[in-house]
Structure formats: C-alpha cells, structure tokens
PyMOL Python script that loads the backbone (N, CA, C, O; Angstrom):
from pymol import cmd

cmd.read_pdbstr("""\
ATOM      1  N   MET A   1     140.554  99.552 135.191  1.00  0.00           N
ATOM      2  CA  MET A   1     139.127  99.753 135.051  1.00  0.00           C
ATOM      3  C   MET A   1     138.432  98.406 135.235  1.00  0.00           C
ATOM      4  O   MET A   1     138.894  97.381 134.734  1.00  0.00           O
ATOM      5  N   ASN A   2     137.336  98.423 135.948  1.00  0.00           N
ATOM      6  CA  ASN A   2     136.573  97.218 136.221  1.00  0.00           C
ATOM      7  C   ASN A   2     135.965  96.667 134.930  1.00  0.00           C
ATOM      8  O   ASN A   2     135.480  97.429 134.092  1.00  0.00           O
ATOM      9  N   LYS A   3     135.993  95.329 134.773  1.00  0.00           N
ATOM     10  CA  LYS A   3     135.474  94.712 133.556  1.00  0.00           C
ATOM     11  C   LYS A   3     133.990  94.991 133.340  1.00  0.00           C
ATOM     12  O   LYS A   3     133.531  95.030 132.199  1.00  0.00           O
ATOM     13  N   SER A   4     133.244  95.184 134.405  1.00  0.00           N
ATOM     14  CA  SER A   4     131.803  95.406 134.247  1.00  0.00           C
ATOM     15  C   SER A   4     131.508  96.729 133.552  1.00  0.00           C
ATOM     16  O   SER A   4     130.416  96.913 133.015  1.00  0.00           O
ATOM     17  N   TYR A   5     132.456  97.644 133.555  1.00  0.00           N
ATOM     18  CA  TYR A   5     132.252  98.938 132.900  1.00  0.00           C
ATOM     19  C   TYR A   5     132.670  98.932 131.427  1.00  0.00           C
ATOM     20  O   TYR A   5     132.331  99.845 130.674  1.00  0.00           O
ATOM     21  N   VAL A   6     133.394  97.913 131.033  1.00  0.00           N
ATOM     22  CA  VAL A   6     133.867  97.846 129.659  1.00  0.00           C
ATOM     23  C   VAL A   6     132.736  97.324 128.777  1.00  0.00           C
ATOM     24  O   VAL A   6     132.175  96.255 129.020  1.00  0.00           O
ATOM     25  N   MET A   7     132.420  98.103 127.752  1.00  0.00           N
ATOM     26  CA  MET A   7     131.351  97.702 126.838  1.00  0.00           C
ATOM     27  C   MET A   7     131.939  96.789 125.770  1.00  0.00           C
ATOM     28  O   MET A   7     132.941  97.116 125.134  1.00  0.00           O
ATOM     29  N   ARG A   8     131.309  95.656 125.589  1.00  0.00           N
ATOM     30  CA  ARG A   8     131.735  94.758 124.524  1.00  0.00           C
ATOM     31  C   ARG A   8     130.824  94.949 123.330  1.00  0.00           C
ATOM     32  O   ARG A   8     129.639  95.253 123.471  1.00  0.00           O
ATOM     33  N   LYS A   9     131.388  94.767 122.172  1.00  0.00           N
ATOM     34  CA  LYS A   9     130.582  94.840 120.963  1.00  0.00           C
ATOM     35  C   LYS A   9     129.663  93.618 120.941  1.00  0.00           C
ATOM     36  O   LYS A   9     130.108  92.479 121.085  1.00  0.00           O
ATOM     37  N   LYS A  10     128.388  93.883 120.760  1.00  0.00           N
ATOM     38  CA  LYS A  10     127.410  92.808 120.736  1.00  0.00           C
ATOM     39  C   LYS A  10     127.610  91.964 119.488  1.00  0.00           C
ATOM     40  O   LYS A  10     127.701  92.482 118.375  1.00  0.00           O
ATOM     41  N   GLU A  11     127.674  90.667 119.694  1.00  0.00           N
ATOM     42  CA  GLU A  11     127.789  89.762 118.563  1.00  0.00           C
ATOM     43  C   GLU A  11     126.407  89.220 118.256  1.00  0.00           C
ATOM     44  O   GLU A  11     125.764  88.607 119.109  1.00  0.00           O
ATOM     45  N   TYR A  12     125.954  89.450 117.031  1.00  0.00           N
ATOM     46  CA  TYR A  12     124.634  89.016 116.612  1.00  0.00           C
ATOM     47  C   TYR A  12     124.741  87.758 115.767  1.00  0.00           C
ATOM     48  O   TYR A  12     125.744  87.528 115.091  1.00  0.00           O
ATOM     49  N   SER A  13     123.694  86.950 115.816  1.00  0.00           N
ATOM     50  CA  SER A  13     123.643  85.773 114.949  1.00  0.00           C
ATOM     51  C   SER A  13     123.417  86.240 113.515  1.00  0.00           C
ATOM     52  O   SER A  13     123.073  87.399 113.283  1.00  0.00           O
ATOM     53  N   LYS A  14     123.610  85.342 112.557  1.00  0.00           N
ATOM     54  CA  LYS A  14     123.393  85.696 111.156  1.00  0.00           C
ATOM     55  C   LYS A  14     121.943  86.131 110.949  1.00  0.00           C
ATOM     56  O   LYS A  14     121.686  87.104 110.240  1.00  0.00           O
ATOM     57  N   TYR A  15     121.009  85.432 111.550  1.00  0.00           N
ATOM     58  CA  TYR A  15     119.587  85.781 111.425  1.00  0.00           C
ATOM     59  C   TYR A  15     119.335  87.200 111.946  1.00  0.00           C
ATOM     60  O   TYR A  15     118.654  87.991 111.293  1.00  0.00           O
ATOM     61  N   GLN A  16     119.886  87.520 113.122  1.00  0.00           N
ATOM     62  CA  GLN A  16     119.703  88.854 113.698  1.00  0.00           C
ATOM     63  C   GLN A  16     120.316  89.927 112.806  1.00  0.00           C
ATOM     64  O   GLN A  16     119.725  90.989 112.615  1.00  0.00           O
ATOM     65  N   ARG A  17     121.502  89.654 112.258  1.00  0.00           N
ATOM     66  CA  ARG A  17     122.136  90.617 111.351  1.00  0.00           C
ATOM     67  C   ARG A  17     121.274  90.840 110.111  1.00  0.00           C
ATOM     68  O   ARG A  17     121.143  91.966 109.631  1.00  0.00           O
ATOM     69  N   ASP A  18     120.685  89.751 109.594  1.00  0.00           N
ATOM     70  CA  ASP A  18     119.816  89.872 108.417  1.00  0.00           C
ATOM     71  C   ASP A  18     118.575  90.703 108.721  1.00  0.00           C
ATOM     72  O   ASP A  18     118.166  91.524 107.901  1.00  0.00           O
ATOM     73  N   VAL A  19     117.977  90.502 109.886  1.00  0.00           N
ATOM     74  CA  VAL A  19     116.793  91.276 110.285  1.00  0.00           C
ATOM     75  C   VAL A  19     117.151  92.750 110.403  1.00  0.00           C
ATOM     76  O   VAL A  19     116.424  93.613 109.910  1.00  0.00           O
ATOM     77  N   ILE A  20     118.259  93.034 111.051  1.00  0.00           N
ATOM     78  CA  ILE A  20     118.713  94.420 111.212  1.00  0.00           C
ATOM     79  C   ILE A  20     118.990  95.044 109.851  1.00  0.00           C
ATOM     80  O   ILE A  20     118.613  96.190 109.608  1.00  0.00           O
ATOM     81  N   GLN A  21     119.642  94.303 108.963  1.00  0.00           N
ATOM     82  CA  GLN A  21     119.957  94.821 107.631  1.00  0.00           C
ATOM     83  C   GLN A  21     118.686  95.114 106.837  1.00  0.00           C
ATOM     84  O   GLN A  21     118.601  96.144 106.169  1.00  0.00           O
ATOM     85  N   ARG A  22     117.694  94.215 106.902  1.00  0.00           N
ATOM     86  CA  ARG A  22     116.430  94.445 106.185  1.00  0.00           C
ATOM     87  C   ARG A  22     115.721  95.684 106.717  1.00  0.00           C
ATOM     88  O   ARG A  22     115.118  96.436 105.951  1.00  0.00           O
ATOM     89  N   TYR A  23     115.794  95.898 108.038  1.00  0.00           N
ATOM     90  CA  TYR A  23     115.188  97.099 108.626  1.00  0.00           C
ATOM     91  C   TYR A  23     115.816  98.349 108.012  1.00  0.00           C
ATOM     92  O   TYR A  23     115.105  99.252 107.574  1.00  0.00           O
ATOM     93  N   TYR A  24     117.135  98.399 107.982  1.00  0.00           N
ATOM     94  CA  TYR A  24     117.808  99.584 107.443  1.00  0.00           C
ATOM     95  C   TYR A  24     117.635  99.705 105.930  1.00  0.00           C
ATOM     96  O   TYR A  24     117.609 100.815 105.399  1.00  0.00           O
ATOM     97  N   ASP A  25     117.517  98.576 105.233  1.00  0.00           N
ATOM     98  CA  ASP A  25     117.260  98.620 103.790  1.00  0.00           C
ATOM     99  C   ASP A  25     115.899  99.234 103.486  1.00  0.00           C
ATOM    100  O   ASP A  25     115.719  99.877 102.452  1.00  0.00           O
ATOM    101  N   ASN A  26     114.945  99.034 104.386  1.00  0.00           N
ATOM    102  CA  ASN A  26     113.574  99.505 104.173  1.00  0.00           C
ATOM    103  C   ASN A  26     113.223 100.735 105.004  1.00  0.00           C
ATOM    104  O   ASN A  26     112.049 101.088 105.121  1.00  0.00           O
ATOM    105  N   LEU A  27     114.216 101.381 105.574  1.00  0.00           N
ATOM    106  CA  LEU A  27     113.964 102.499 106.478  1.00  0.00           C
ATOM    107  C   LEU A  27     113.206 103.643 105.804  1.00  0.00           C
ATOM    108  O   LEU A  27     112.310 104.227 106.413  1.00  0.00           O
ATOM    109  N   ASP A  28     113.551 103.968 104.564  1.00  0.00           N
ATOM    110  CA  ASP A  28     112.835 105.040 103.864  1.00  0.00           C
ATOM    111  C   ASP A  28     111.367 104.685 103.680  1.00  0.00           C
ATOM    112  O   ASP A  28     110.496 105.536 103.859  1.00  0.00           O
ATOM    113  N   ALA A  29     111.087 103.438 103.326  1.00  0.00           N
ATOM    114  CA  ALA A  29     109.698 103.007 103.148  1.00  0.00           C
ATOM    115  C   ALA A  29     108.946 103.061 104.470  1.00  0.00           C
ATOM    116  O   ALA A  29     107.770 103.424 104.502  1.00  0.00           O
ATOM    117  N   ILE A  30     109.609 102.705 105.551  1.00  0.00           N
ATOM    118  CA  ILE A  30     108.990 102.753 106.875  1.00  0.00           C
ATOM    119  C   ILE A  30     108.659 104.198 107.239  1.00  0.00           C
ATOM    120  O   ILE A  30     107.558 104.489 107.705  1.00  0.00           O
ATOM    121  N   LYS A  31     109.616 105.100 107.026  1.00  0.00           N
ATOM    122  CA  LYS A  31     109.394 106.516 107.346  1.00  0.00           C
ATOM    123  C   LYS A  31     108.305 107.115 106.466  1.00  0.00           C
ATOM    124  O   LYS A  31     107.499 107.917 106.939  1.00  0.00           O
ATOM    125  N   LEU A  32     108.272 106.734 105.189  1.00  0.00           N
ATOM    126  CA  LEU A  32     107.221 107.229 104.301  1.00  0.00           C
ATOM    127  C   LEU A  32     105.856 106.710 104.738  1.00  0.00           C
ATOM    128  O   LEU A  32     104.858 107.424 104.645  1.00  0.00           O
ATOM    129  N   GLY A  33     105.814 105.480 105.210  1.00  0.00           N
ATOM    130  CA  GLY A  33     104.565 104.921 105.727  1.00  0.00           C
ATOM    131  C   GLY A  33     104.063 105.709 106.921  1.00  0.00           C
ATOM    132  O   GLY A  33     102.865 105.960 107.050  1.00  0.00           O
ATOM    133  N   LYS A  34     104.982 106.100 107.796  1.00  0.00           N
ATOM    134  CA  LYS A  34     104.595 106.908 108.958  1.00  0.00           C
ATOM    135  C   LYS A  34     104.120 108.290 108.529  1.00  0.00           C
ATOM    136  O   LYS A  34     103.191 108.843 109.117  1.00  0.00           O
ATOM    137  N   LEU A  35     104.757 108.842 107.507  1.00  0.00           N
ATOM    138  CA  LEU A  35     104.326 110.142 106.989  1.00  0.00           C
ATOM    139  C   LEU A  35     102.940 110.015 106.365  1.00  0.00           C
ATOM    140  O   LEU A  35     102.115 110.921 106.476  1.00  0.00           O
ATOM    141  N   GLU A  36     102.694 108.897 105.716  1.00  0.00           N
ATOM    142  CA  GLU A  36     101.377 108.635 105.129  1.00  0.00           C
ATOM    143  C   GLU A  36     100.304 108.575 106.223  1.00  0.00           C
ATOM    144  O   GLU A  36      99.196 109.077 106.038  1.00  0.00           O
ATOM    145  N   GLU A  37     100.639 107.962 107.358  1.00  0.00           N
ATOM    146  CA  GLU A  37      99.716 107.924 108.497  1.00  0.00           C
ATOM    147  C   GLU A  37      99.469 109.332 109.032  1.00  0.00           C
ATOM    148  O   GLU A  37      98.355 109.661 109.441  1.00  0.00           O
ATOM    149  N   LEU A  38     100.511 110.158 109.028  1.00  0.00           N
ATOM    150  CA  LEU A  38     100.358 111.548 109.470  1.00  0.00           C
ATOM    151  C   LEU A  38      99.395 112.315 108.573  1.00  0.00           C
ATOM    152  O   LEU A  38      98.656 113.175 109.052  1.00  0.00           O
ATOM    153  N   VAL A  39      99.395 112.011 107.273  1.00  0.00           N
ATOM    154  CA  VAL A  39      98.462 112.659 106.349  1.00  0.00           C
ATOM    155  C   VAL A  39      97.031 112.372 106.797  1.00  0.00           C
ATOM    156  O   VAL A  39      96.189 113.270 106.833  1.00  0.00           O
ATOM    157  N   THR A  40      96.768 111.116 107.136  1.00  0.00           N
ATOM    158  CA  THR A  40      95.432 110.739 107.602  1.00  0.00           C
ATOM    159  C   THR A  40      95.081 111.478 108.886  1.00  0.00           C
ATOM    160  O   THR A  40      93.980 112.012 109.022  1.00  0.00           O
ATOM    161  N   GLU A  41      96.023 111.507 109.827  1.00  0.00           N
ATOM    162  CA  GLU A  41      95.779 112.204 111.090  1.00  0.00           C
ATOM    163  C   GLU A  41      95.529 113.691 110.854  1.00  0.00           C
ATOM    164  O   GLU A  41      94.659 114.287 111.489  1.00  0.00           O
ATOM    165  N   LEU A  42      96.290 114.286 109.943  1.00  0.00           N
ATOM    166  CA  LEU A  42      96.109 115.710 109.632  1.00  0.00           C
ATOM    167  C   LEU A  42      94.736 115.968 109.025  1.00  0.00           C
ATOM    168  O   LEU A  42      94.087 116.964 109.342  1.00  0.00           O
ATOM    169  N   TYR A  43      94.304 115.082 108.167  1.00  0.00           N
ATOM    170  CA  TYR A  43      92.990 115.243 107.546  1.00  0.00           C
ATOM    171  C   TYR A  43      91.895 115.219 108.611  1.00  0.00           C
ATOM    172  O   TYR A  43      90.950 116.007 108.565  1.00  0.00           O
ATOM    173  N   LEU A  44      92.037 114.306 109.567  1.00  0.00           N
ATOM    174  CA  LEU A  44      91.027 114.182 110.621  1.00  0.00           C
ATOM    175  C   LEU A  44      91.122 115.298 111.653  1.00  0.00           C
ATOM    176  O   LEU A  44      90.142 115.593 112.337  1.00  0.00           O
ATOM    177  N   ALA A  45      92.290 115.918 111.772  1.00  0.00           N
ATOM    178  CA  ALA A  45      92.510 116.927 112.811  1.00  0.00           C
ATOM    179  C   ALA A  45      92.389 118.353 112.291  1.00  0.00           C
ATOM    180  O   ALA A  45      92.785 119.291 112.982  1.00  0.00           O
ATOM    181  N   GLN A  46      91.853 118.536 111.091  1.00  0.00           N
ATOM    182  CA  GLN A  46      91.760 119.885 110.537  1.00  0.00           C
ATOM    183  C   GLN A  46      90.962 120.789 111.472  1.00  0.00           C
ATOM    184  O   GLN A  46      89.925 120.407 112.013  1.00  0.00           O
ATOM    185  N   ASN A  47      91.489 122.006 111.640  1.00  0.00           N
ATOM    186  CA  ASN A  47      90.869 123.037 112.476  1.00  0.00           C
ATOM    187  C   ASN A  47      90.768 122.638 113.944  1.00  0.00           C
ATOM    188  O   ASN A  47      89.805 122.992 114.624  1.00  0.00           O
ATOM    189  N   THR A  48      91.758 121.903 114.428  1.00  0.00           N
ATOM    190  CA  THR A  48      91.818 121.566 115.849  1.00  0.00           C
ATOM    191  C   THR A  48      93.199 121.963 116.376  1.00  0.00           C
ATOM    192  O   THR A  48      94.131 122.161 115.596  1.00  0.00           O
ATOM    193  N   PRO A  49      93.326 122.077 117.701  1.00  0.00           N
ATOM    194  CA  PRO A  49      94.638 122.427 118.273  1.00  0.00           C
ATOM    195  C   PRO A  49      95.723 121.386 117.956  1.00  0.00           C
ATOM    196  O   PRO A  49      96.908 121.719 117.912  1.00  0.00           O
ATOM    197  N   LYS A  50      95.328 120.157 117.739  1.00  0.00           N
ATOM    198  CA  LYS A  50      96.282 119.082 117.454  1.00  0.00           C
ATOM    199  C   LYS A  50      96.946 119.261 116.086  1.00  0.00           C
ATOM    200  O   LYS A  50      98.029 118.725 115.848  1.00  0.00           O
ATOM    201  N   GLU A  51      96.317 119.996 115.208  1.00  0.00           N
ATOM    202  CA  GLU A  51      96.799 120.149 113.840  1.00  0.00           C
ATOM    203  C   GLU A  51      98.218 120.726 113.782  1.00  0.00           C
ATOM    204  O   GLU A  51      99.043 120.250 113.002  1.00  0.00           O
ATOM    205  N   ASP A  52      98.511 121.736 114.591  1.00  0.00           N
ATOM    206  CA  ASP A  52      99.849 122.350 114.580  1.00  0.00           C
ATOM    207  C   ASP A  52     100.939 121.342 114.943  1.00  0.00           C
ATOM    208  O   ASP A  52     101.991 121.295 114.306  1.00  0.00           O
ATOM    209  N   ARG A  53     100.675 120.537 115.971  1.00  0.00           N
ATOM    210  CA  ARG A  53     101.661 119.525 116.382  1.00  0.00           C
ATOM    211  C   ARG A  53     101.882 118.497 115.271  1.00  0.00           C
ATOM    212  O   ARG A  53     103.008 118.048 115.053  1.00  0.00           O
ATOM    213  N   LEU A  54     100.819 118.128 114.577  1.00  0.00           N
ATOM    214  CA  LEU A  54     100.943 117.156 113.493  1.00  0.00           C
ATOM    215  C   LEU A  54     101.751 117.719 112.327  1.00  0.00           C
ATOM    216  O   LEU A  54     102.544 117.003 111.716  1.00  0.00           O
ATOM    217  N   TRP A  55     101.551 118.995 112.019  1.00  0.00           N
ATOM    218  CA  TRP A  55     102.341 119.619 110.949  1.00  0.00           C
ATOM    219  C   TRP A  55     103.818 119.662 111.329  1.00  0.00           C
ATOM    220  O   TRP A  55     104.683 119.478 110.473  1.00  0.00           O
ATOM    221  N   GLU A  56     104.116 119.904 112.610  1.00  0.00           N
ATOM    222  CA  GLU A  56     105.510 119.896 113.066  1.00  0.00           C
ATOM    223  C   GLU A  56     106.122 118.508 112.877  1.00  0.00           C
ATOM    224  O   GLU A  56     107.262 118.379 112.432  1.00  0.00           O
ATOM    225  N   ARG A  57     105.355 117.473 113.220  1.00  0.00           N
ATOM    226  CA  ARG A  57     105.835 116.103 113.039  1.00  0.00           C
ATOM    227  C   ARG A  57     106.056 115.786 111.563  1.00  0.00           C
ATOM    228  O   ARG A  57     107.026 115.119 111.200  1.00  0.00           O
ATOM    229  N   ALA A  58     105.152 116.268 110.719  1.00  0.00           N
ATOM    230  CA  ALA A  58     105.289 116.032 109.278  1.00  0.00           C
ATOM    231  C   ALA A  58     106.560 116.695 108.750  1.00  0.00           C
ATOM    232  O   ALA A  58     107.282 116.115 107.939  1.00  0.00           O
ATOM    233  N   GLU A  59     106.824 117.910 109.216  1.00  0.00           N
ATOM    234  CA  GLU A  59     108.032 118.616 108.781  1.00  0.00           C
ATOM    235  C   GLU A  59     109.285 117.852 109.212  1.00  0.00           C
ATOM    236  O   GLU A  59     110.217 117.692 108.424  1.00  0.00           O
ATOM    237  N   LYS A  60     109.311 117.385 110.454  1.00  0.00           N
ATOM    238  CA  LYS A  60     110.465 116.619 110.937  1.00  0.00           C
ATOM    239  C   LYS A  60     110.649 115.338 110.127  1.00  0.00           C
ATOM    240  O   LYS A  60     111.772 114.946 109.810  1.00  0.00           O
ATOM    241  N   ALA A  61     109.536 114.696 109.800  1.00  0.00           N
ATOM    242  CA  ALA A  61     109.608 113.458 109.016  1.00  0.00           C
ATOM    243  C   ALA A  61     110.187 113.727 107.631  1.00  0.00           C
ATOM    244  O   ALA A  61     110.996 112.945 107.133  1.00  0.00           O
ATOM    245  N   MET A  62     109.777 114.825 107.013  1.00  0.00           N
ATOM    246  CA  MET A  62     110.301 115.156 105.685  1.00  0.00           C
ATOM    247  C   MET A  62     111.791 115.467 105.745  1.00  0.00           C
ATOM    248  O   MET A  62     112.542 115.108 104.838  1.00  0.00           O
ATOM    249  N   ILE A  63     112.214 116.131 106.810  1.00  0.00           N
ATOM    250  CA  ILE A  63     113.641 116.428 106.986  1.00  0.00           C
ATOM    251  C   ILE A  63     114.423 115.126 107.134  1.00  0.00           C
ATOM    252  O   ILE A  63     115.485 114.967 106.531  1.00  0.00           O
ATOM    253  N   GLN A  64     113.900 114.188 107.936  1.00  0.00           N
ATOM    254  CA  GLN A  64     114.571 112.899 108.119  1.00  0.00           C
ATOM    255  C   GLN A  64     114.660 112.117 106.817  1.00  0.00           C
ATOM    256  O   GLN A  64     115.613 111.372 106.591  1.00  0.00           O
ATOM    257  N   LEU A  65     113.655 112.295 105.961  1.00  0.00           N
ATOM    258  CA  LEU A  65     113.651 111.611 104.665  1.00  0.00           C
ATOM    259  C   LEU A  65     114.539 112.312 103.638  1.00  0.00           C
ATOM    260  O   LEU A  65     114.672 111.859 102.501  1.00  0.00           O
ATOM    261  N   LYS A  66     115.142 113.417 104.055  1.00  0.00           N
ATOM    262  CA  LYS A  66     116.037 114.202 103.191  1.00  0.00           C
ATOM    263  C   LYS A  66     115.327 114.727 101.941  1.00  0.00           C
ATOM    264  O   LYS A  66     115.875 114.713 100.839  1.00  0.00           O
ATOM    265  N   ILE A  67     114.085 115.191 102.149  1.00  0.00           N
ATOM    266  CA  ILE A  67     113.333 115.840 101.079  1.00  0.00           C
ATOM    267  C   ILE A  67     113.978 117.208 100.852  1.00  0.00           C
ATOM    268  O   ILE A  67     114.454 117.836 101.797  1.00  0.00           O
ATOM    269  N   LYS A  68     113.993 117.660  99.615  1.00  0.00           N
ATOM    270  CA  LYS A  68     114.612 118.949  99.302  1.00  0.00           C
ATOM    271  C   LYS A  68     113.964 120.060 100.131  1.00  0.00           C
ATOM    272  O   LYS A  68     112.739 120.123 100.242  1.00  0.00           O
ATOM    273  N   PRO A  69     114.795 120.941 100.717  1.00  0.00           N
ATOM    274  CA  PRO A  69     114.270 122.022 101.562  1.00  0.00           C
ATOM    275  C   PRO A  69     113.219 122.892 100.871  1.00  0.00           C
ATOM    276  O   PRO A  69     112.266 123.333 101.514  1.00  0.00           O
ATOM    277  N   LYS A  70     113.381 123.142  99.577  1.00  0.00           N
ATOM    278  CA  LYS A  70     112.400 123.968  98.850  1.00  0.00           C
ATOM    279  C   LYS A  70     111.024 123.300  98.851  1.00  0.00           C
ATOM    280  O   LYS A  70     110.004 123.974  98.992  1.00  0.00           O
ATOM    281  N   ILE A  71     111.001 121.991  98.696  1.00  0.00           N
ATOM    282  CA  ILE A  71     109.730 121.264  98.683  1.00  0.00           C
ATOM    283  C   ILE A  71     109.101 121.296 100.071  1.00  0.00           C
ATOM    284  O   ILE A  71     107.898 121.518 100.209  1.00  0.00           O
ATOM    285  N   ILE A  72     109.914 121.074 101.095  1.00  0.00           N
ATOM    286  CA  ILE A  72     109.406 121.128 102.470  1.00  0.00           C
ATOM    287  C   ILE A  72     108.832 122.509 102.746  1.00  0.00           C
ATOM    288  O   ILE A  72     107.740 122.639 103.301  1.00  0.00           O
ATOM    289  N   GLU A  73     109.576 123.538 102.355  1.00  0.00           N
ATOM    290  CA  GLU A  73     109.131 124.920 102.575  1.00  0.00           C
ATOM    291  C   GLU A  73     107.792 125.170 101.878  1.00  0.00           C
ATOM    292  O   GLU A  73     106.892 125.775 102.459  1.00  0.00           O
ATOM    293  N   HIS A  74     107.663 124.708 100.643  1.00  0.00           N
ATOM    294  CA  HIS A  74     106.424 124.895  99.883  1.00  0.00           C
ATOM    295  C   HIS A  74     105.245 124.213 100.594  1.00  0.00           C
ATOM    296  O   HIS A  74     104.178 124.804 100.758  1.00  0.00           O
ATOM    297  N   ILE A  75     105.459 122.969 101.008  1.00  0.00           N
ATOM    298  CA  ILE A  75     104.393 122.220 101.682  1.00  0.00           C
ATOM    299  C   ILE A  75     104.011 122.896 102.992  1.00  0.00           C
ATOM    300  O   ILE A  75     102.828 123.013 103.312  1.00  0.00           O
ATOM    301  N   MET A  76     105.007 123.338 103.746  1.00  0.00           N
ATOM    302  CA  MET A  76     104.730 123.950 105.045  1.00  0.00           C
ATOM    303  C   MET A  76     104.066 125.315 104.896  1.00  0.00           C
ATOM    304  O   MET A  76     103.275 125.708 105.754  1.00  0.00           O
ATOM    305  N   GLN A  77     104.370 126.041 103.832  1.00  0.00           N
ATOM    306  CA  GLN A  77     103.708 127.328 103.607  1.00  0.00           C
ATOM    307  C   GLN A  77     102.244 127.124 103.239  1.00  0.00           C
ATOM    308  O   GLN A  77     101.372 127.859 103.704  1.00  0.00           O
ATOM    309  N   LYS A  78     101.980 126.129 102.407  1.00  0.00           N
ATOM    310  CA  LYS A  78     100.601 125.850 101.985  1.00  0.00           C
ATOM    311  C   LYS A  78      99.775 125.280 103.138  1.00  0.00           C
ATOM    312  O   LYS A  78      98.618 125.654 103.336  1.00  0.00           O
ATOM    313  N   ARG A  79     100.389 124.375 103.889  1.00  0.00           N
ATOM    314  CA  ARG A  79      99.701 123.696 104.998  1.00  0.00           C
ATOM    315  C   ARG A  79      98.342 123.141 104.565  1.00  0.00           C
ATOM    316  O   ARG A  79      97.330 123.283 105.250  1.00  0.00           O
ATOM    317  N   ARG A  80      98.374 122.512 103.406  1.00  0.00           N
ATOM    318  CA  ARG A  80      97.174 121.843 102.903  1.00  0.00           C
ATOM    319  C   ARG A  80      97.464 120.347 102.853  1.00  0.00           C
ATOM    320  O   ARG A  80      98.456 119.912 102.268  1.00  0.00           O
ATOM    321  N   VAL A  81      96.599 119.583 103.464  1.00  0.00           N
ATOM    322  CA  VAL A  81      96.795 118.139 103.532  1.00  0.00           C
ATOM    323  C   VAL A  81      96.874 117.536 102.131  1.00  0.00           C
ATOM    324  O   VAL A  81      97.629 116.592 101.897  1.00  0.00           O
ATOM    325  N   GLU A  82      96.100 118.079 101.211  1.00  0.00           N
ATOM    326  CA  GLU A  82      96.077 117.542  99.849  1.00  0.00           C
ATOM    327  C   GLU A  82      97.451 117.655  99.186  1.00  0.00           C
ATOM    328  O   GLU A  82      97.884 116.745  98.478  1.00  0.00           O
ATOM    329  N   VAL A  83      98.123 118.767  99.418  1.00  0.00           N
ATOM    330  CA  VAL A  83      99.460 118.982  98.839  1.00  0.00           C
ATOM    331  C   VAL A  83     100.443 117.967  99.420  1.00  0.00           C
ATOM    332  O   VAL A  83     101.221 117.357  98.687  1.00  0.00           O
ATOM    333  N   LEU A  84     100.402 117.792 100.727  1.00  0.00           N
ATOM    334  CA  LEU A  84     101.285 116.823 101.374  1.00  0.00           C
ATOM    335  C   LEU A  84     100.976 115.415 100.870  1.00  0.00           C
ATOM    336  O   LEU A  84     101.892 114.650 100.568  1.00  0.00           O
ATOM    337  N   ALA A  85      99.699 115.072 100.779  1.00  0.00           N
ATOM    338  CA  ALA A  85      99.304 113.732 100.336  1.00  0.00           C
ATOM    339  C   ALA A  85      99.790 113.449  98.915  1.00  0.00           C
ATOM    340  O   ALA A  85     100.276 112.354  98.633  1.00  0.00           O
ATOM    341  N   GLU A  86      99.661 114.420  98.031  1.00  0.00           N
ATOM    342  CA  GLU A  86     100.132 114.257  96.646  1.00  0.00           C
ATOM    343  C   GLU A  86     101.627 113.968  96.607  1.00  0.00           C
ATOM    344  O   GLU A  86     102.085 113.072  95.896  1.00  0.00           O
ATOM    345  N   ASN A  87     102.372 114.737  97.378  1.00  0.00           N
ATOM    346  CA  ASN A  87     103.826 114.548  97.410  1.00  0.00           C
ATOM    347  C   ASN A  87     104.193 113.188  97.991  1.00  0.00           C
ATOM    348  O   ASN A  87     105.079 112.510  97.470  1.00  0.00           O
ATOM    349  N   VAL A  88     103.526 112.787  99.060  1.00  0.00           N
ATOM    350  CA  VAL A  88     103.820 111.487  99.668  1.00  0.00           C
ATOM    351  C   VAL A  88     103.574 110.373  98.652  1.00  0.00           C
ATOM    352  O   VAL A  88     104.373 109.443  98.547  1.00  0.00           O
ATOM    353  N   GLN A  89     102.480 110.463  97.910  1.00  0.00           N
ATOM    354  CA  GLN A  89     102.190 109.448  96.888  1.00  0.00           C
ATOM    355  C   GLN A  89     103.290 109.417  95.824  1.00  0.00           C
ATOM    356  O   GLN A  89     103.706 108.343  95.390  1.00  0.00           O
ATOM    357  N   ASP A  90     103.754 110.586  95.410  1.00  0.00           N
ATOM    358  CA  ASP A  90     104.850 110.646  94.433  1.00  0.00           C
ATOM    359  C   ASP A  90     106.121 110.008  94.989  1.00  0.00           C
ATOM    360  O   ASP A  90     106.811 109.270  94.286  1.00  0.00           O
ATOM    361  N   TRP A  91     106.424 110.295  96.250  1.00  0.00           N
ATOM    362  CA  TRP A  91     107.627 109.739  96.869  1.00  0.00           C
ATOM    363  C   TRP A  91     107.514 108.225  97.001  1.00  0.00           C
ATOM    364  O   TRP A  91     108.503 107.513  96.831  1.00  0.00           O
ATOM    365  N   LEU A  92     106.316 107.726  97.304  1.00  0.00           N
ATOM    366  CA  LEU A  92     106.119 106.281  97.416  1.00  0.00           C
ATOM    367  C   LEU A  92     106.328 105.593  96.068  1.00  0.00           C
ATOM    368  O   LEU A  92     106.854 104.482  96.010  1.00  0.00           O
ATOM    369  N   LYS A  93     105.923 106.245  95.003  1.00  0.00           N
ATOM    370  CA  LYS A  93     106.115 105.679  93.660  1.00  0.00           C
ATOM    371  C   LYS A  93     107.594 105.603  93.315  1.00  0.00           C
ATOM    372  O   LYS A  93     108.017 104.739  92.547  1.00  0.00           O
ATOM    373  N   GLY A  94     108.371 106.505  93.882  1.00  0.00           N
ATOM    374  CA  GLY A  94     109.800 106.563  93.587  1.00  0.00           C
ATOM    375  C   GLY A  94     110.640 105.528  94.307  1.00  0.00           C
ATOM    376  O   GLY A  94     111.840 105.419  94.051  1.00  0.00           O
ATOM    377  N   LEU A  95     110.032 104.768  95.200  1.00  0.00           N
ATOM    378  CA  LEU A  95     110.822 103.766  95.936  1.00  0.00           C
ATOM    379  C   LEU A  95     111.186 102.593  95.076  1.00  0.00           C
ATOM    380  O   LEU A  95     111.848 101.666  95.544  1.00  0.00           O
TER     381      LEU A  95
END
""", "prot")
cmd.dss("prot")
cmd.show_as("cartoon", "prot")
cmd.util.cbc("prot")
cmd.orient("prot")
C-alpha cells in the first residue's frame, strides 16, 4: 500500500491537547448555550413557518444533551417557549 494512503495519528502539542481537552470538558455548557440561543430564536419566531424547524433543532439539542426522554416529550408536547426556557435555566444551574 502506498504511504500516502496510510493515515498517521496526528501528534498535537501540549497546548493543542489542552485546548481540545477544555473544549470537551465544557461541551455540555457549549450545547446548553446554543439551546439558550434557540429559546431566543423561538420566542422571536412564534407563529411563523420557521418555528417548526427551530423546535426540531431544540429537540435534537436536548437529545444530544442526554435530557431524560420524558422531559423532552413534555416540552415538545407543550411547545411553549416559556417551558423550554425554564428548563434550560434549571439545567444551566446544574452545571
């Protein structure tokens, strides 16, 4: 096999490894921040065609955050921005 096709494991400097590690250490906070931004977008997009797409994104974000399925189901059934916002604030306090 030609050497150009062989993938080598990338060697990172200590600084790069630290940056990568901090990113993964804070991944939940980053995802919650994005969900918080979605709350704002949902509030502004109420009663518009964009609202459905935003709710789908919010559901995917909650799944990625490993929120309990019952809670996700409750929020998605209500489809009220206030309910989602309350939960996001609670989750942020739990970090």
